[in-house]
ZAMIBA-288751 format. One line per field, with one value per residue: residue number from 1; x, y, z of N, C-alpha, C, O in turn. Coordinates in steps of 0.1 Angstrom, whole numbers. Layout:
<sites>
i: [NUM | ...]
nc1: [X | ...]
nc2: [Y | ...]
nc3: [Z | ...]
cac1: [X | ...]
cac2: [Y | ...]
cac3: [Z | ...]
cc1: [X | ...]
cc2: [Y | ...]
cc3: [Z | ...]
oc1: [X | ...]
oc2: [Y | ...]
oc3: [Z | ...]
</sites>
This chain:
<sites>
i: [1 | 2 | 3 | 4 | 5 | 6 | 7 | 8 | 9 | 10 | 11 | 12 | 13 | 14 | 15 | 16 | 17 | 18 | 19 | 20 | 21 | 22 | 23 | 24 | 25 | 26 | 27 | 28 | 29 | 30 | 31 | 32 | 33 | 34 | 35 | 36 | 37 | 38 | 39 | 40 | 41 | 42 | 43 | 44 | 45 | 46 | 47 | 48 | 49 | 50 | 51 | 52 | 53 | 54 | 55 | 56 | 57 | 58 | 59 | 60 | 61]
nc1: [-182 | -153 | -139 | -113 | -95 | -93 | -74 | -41 | -19 | -26 | -25 | 3 | 13 | 4 | 17 | 44 | 45 | 39 | 60 | 82 | 77 | 80 | 107 | 119 | 113 | 126 | 154 | 158 | 147 | 147 | 170 | 181 | 197 | 187 | 159 | 157 | 165 | 145 | 123 | 130 | 127 | 99 | 91 | 99 | 83 | 58 | 60 | 58 | 35 | 12 | 3 | -7 | -28 | -45 | -51 | -68 | -89 | -97 | -107 | -129 | -144]
nc2: [481 | 466 | 433 | 420 | 407 | 420 | 439 | 447 | 447 | 427 | 404 | 402 | 403 | 380 | 360 | 367 | 363 | 335 | 325 | 333 | 318 | 291 | 292 | 297 | 274 | 256 | 262 | 261 | 239 | 216 | 190 | 176 | 182 | 179 | 179 | 204 | 222 | 215 | 226 | 253 | 257 | 253 | 275 | 297 | 292 | 296 | 323 | 334 | 324 | 325 | 353 | 357 | 339 | 348 | 373 | 367 | 355 | 378 | 394 | 380 | 381]
nc3: [462 | 450 | 444 | 465 | 450 | 427 | 429 | 420 | 438 | 456 | 440 | 434 | 460 | 473 | 458 | 463 | 491 | 494 | 479 | 495 | 518 | 508 | 500 | 525 | 540 | 523 | 526 | 553 | 565 | 549 | 540 | 519 | 489 | 463 | 467 | 478 | 457 | 439 | 453 | 451 | 424 | 422 | 438 | 422 | 400 | 413 | 419 | 394 | 382 | 399 | 403 | 377 | 375 | 396 | 386 | 365 | 380 | 394 | 374 | 367 | 389]
cac1: [-168 | -148 | -133 | -99 | -87 | -91 | -62 | -28 | -11 | -30 | -19 | 18 | 16 | 2 | 28 | 56 | 45 | 40 | 74 | 91 | 75 | 86 | 121 | 123 | 113 | 137 | 167 | 160 | 143 | 151 | 185 | 184 | 199 | 178 | 146 | 158 | 165 | 131 | 115 | 134 | 120 | 85 | 90 | 100 | 70 | 48 | 61 | 54 | 21 | 2 | -3 | -15 | -41 | -53 | -56 | -79 | -100 | -101 | -115 | -141 | -153]
cac2: [479 | 455 | 422 | 423 | 400 | 429 | 448 | 441 | 444 | 414 | 394 | 400 | 401 | 365 | 353 | 369 | 356 | 321 | 322 | 334 | 306 | 280 | 293 | 296 | 260 | 249 | 265 | 259 | 225 | 205 | 188 | 170 | 193 | 177 | 184 | 219 | 228 | 213 | 236 | 266 | 258 | 255 | 289 | 306 | 290 | 302 | 337 | 339 | 319 | 329 | 366 | 356 | 332 | 357 | 384 | 361 | 354 | 391 | 399 | 372 | 383]
cac3: [464 | 442 | 451 | 468 | 440 | 415 | 432 | 416 | 449 | 462 | 431 | 436 | 474 | 476 | 451 | 470 | 504 | 492 | 475 | 506 | 527 | 502 | 501 | 539 | 543 | 515 | 531 | 568 | 570 | 539 | 540 | 507 | 480 | 452 | 471 | 480 | 444 | 434 | 459 | 446 | 411 | 425 | 443 | 410 | 393 | 421 | 418 | 381 | 378 | 409 | 399 | 364 | 379 | 404 | 377 | 358 | 389 | 397 | 363 | 366 | 401]
cc1: [-164 | -142 | -118 | -90 | -86 | -79 | -49 | -19 | -13 | -24 | -5 | 21 | 14 | 13 | 41 | 57 | 46 | 54 | 83 | 89 | 81 | 101 | 126 | 123 | 124 | 151 | 169 | 156 | 148 | 166 | 190 | 185 | 190 | 164 | 146 | 157 | 151 | 122 | 118 | 127 | 105 | 82 | 90 | 87 | 59 | 48 | 56 | 39 | 10 | -5 | -11 | -29 | -50 | -58 | -68 | -91 | -105 | -110 | -128 | -150 | -160]
cc2: [466 | 444 | 425 | 417 | 409 | 439 | 441 | 438 | 431 | 403 | 391 | 398 | 386 | 357 | 355 | 362 | 341 | 317 | 323 | 323 | 294 | 280 | 292 | 282 | 252 | 251 | 263 | 245 | 214 | 203 | 182 | 181 | 191 | 183 | 199 | 226 | 226 | 224 | 250 | 268 | 260 | 269 | 299 | 305 | 297 | 317 | 342 | 336 | 325 | 343 | 365 | 349 | 341 | 369 | 379 | 360 | 368 | 397 | 392 | 376 | 396]
cc3: [456 | 451 | 454 | 457 | 427 | 417 | 428 | 427 | 456 | 453 | 434 | 450 | 478 | 470 | 459 | 484 | 503 | 488 | 486 | 516 | 521 | 503 | 516 | 543 | 536 | 521 | 546 | 572 | 562 | 539 | 527 | 496 | 468 | 455 | 472 | 467 | 436 | 440 | 454 | 432 | 413 | 430 | 431 | 402 | 400 | 419 | 404 | 378 | 386 | 405 | 386 | 367 | 386 | 396 | 370 | 367 | 393 | 387 | 363 | 378 | 400]
oc1: [-171 | -140 | -112 | -78 | -78 | -75 | -46 | -10 | -4 | -19 | -1 | 31 | 23 | 18 | 48 | 67 | 54 | 59 | 92 | 99 | 88 | 107 | 137 | 133 | 131 | 158 | 180 | 162 | 152 | 173 | 201 | 176 | 186 | 158 | 137 | 150 | 147 | 113 | 109 | 122 | 99 | 72 | 82 | 82 | 50 | 38 | 51 | 32 | -1 | -17 | -22 | -39 | -62 | -69 | -78 | -103 | -117 | -119 | -138 | -162 | -168]
oc2: [456 | 446 | 432 | 421 | 406 | 446 | 430 | 429 | 424 | 393 | 380 | 391 | 380 | 348 | 345 | 356 | 335 | 306 | 314 | 318 | 286 | 270 | 286 | 277 | 244 | 241 | 264 | 240 | 204 | 213 | 183 | 188 | 201 | 190 | 206 | 236 | 235 | 229 | 258 | 279 | 268 | 275 | 308 | 315 | 303 | 324 | 354 | 344 | 328 | 344 | 372 | 353 | 342 | 374 | 387 | 363 | 369 | 404 | 398 | 374 | 400]
oc3: [457 | 463 | 446 | 455 | 418 | 408 | 433 | 427 | 461 | 458 | 436 | 453 | 485 | 476 | 460 | 488 | 511 | 492 | 488 | 521 | 529 | 507 | 518 | 550 | 541 | 521 | 551 | 582 | 567 | 537 | 524 | 494 | 462 | 447 | 469 | 465 | 429 | 433 | 453 | 429 | 405 | 426 | 431 | 398 | 393 | 418 | 403 | 372 | 381 | 405 | 385 | 362 | 384 | 399 | 369 | 364 | 394 | 390 | 358 | 377 | 409]
</sites>
């Protein structure tokens, strides 16, 4: 049986969940708008980069 990281659903699922958590914190807890928009930018970066990194790890495993 292969590694769970070889499954593309895991790649995108982890990225989506972490993005959702960052956005939830940004819009419910953070009051400073500059920090909030910085967190939104980090969330977008997380959504794009995490699946690519996990794909490389999945191929190496």
